[in-house]
N, C-alpha and C positions, 0 to 999 in steps of 0.2 A: 503494500499499499504506499502511495506517495502522500506526504503530508505538505501542506502549504503554511508558509510562516510569514506573515505580512512584514516582519521586520528585515527580511532578506530584501524586500523592496524598499521599505522605507528608510532603512539604515546603510544603504550602499556606500555612503562618503565616511562612515564613522560615526556620524551624529544621526539620530533618528528624526525625521521630519514629522510634525504634528498635523502638517497640511499637505494637499495633494492638489496641484493645480490651483492653487488658491482656496481650496475647501478644506474643511476639517476631514482628517483621516479617519477619526474614531468619534463614535457617538458617546461613548463613555470608556471606563478602563478595560472594557472587554469585548467591545462590539464595533465593527466597521461602521463608519457613518453612510447613510444612503445618499448624501450629496457628492460622494465620490464613486457612485456606483459604476458609471460609465468607464472609469479608469480601471476599476478592479475587474470589470467585465473583459478589457482588453487583456489585462495580466492573466486572467484565468484562461482565456482562450489560448494565449501562449504557452500555459503551464499545461494544458492538455488534462484538465480535471475531468473524472468522470461525472456525468450529469446526474446521475442517481437514477436514471430510467432503465428499464429493463427492456431489451429487445426482444420480441416474440421469438 
């Protein structure tokens, strides 16, 4: 199983960013913000995460 860690994206320069493209990265201390959903969608597409859908 592959795991996704947002810190791998947010902390690439050694310092973690609290914003993504000028929007908050997190809603609270444990949840990604909906305002950055388009950004995360692109990241998840690149990461090739399973959709959770089962093919017949």
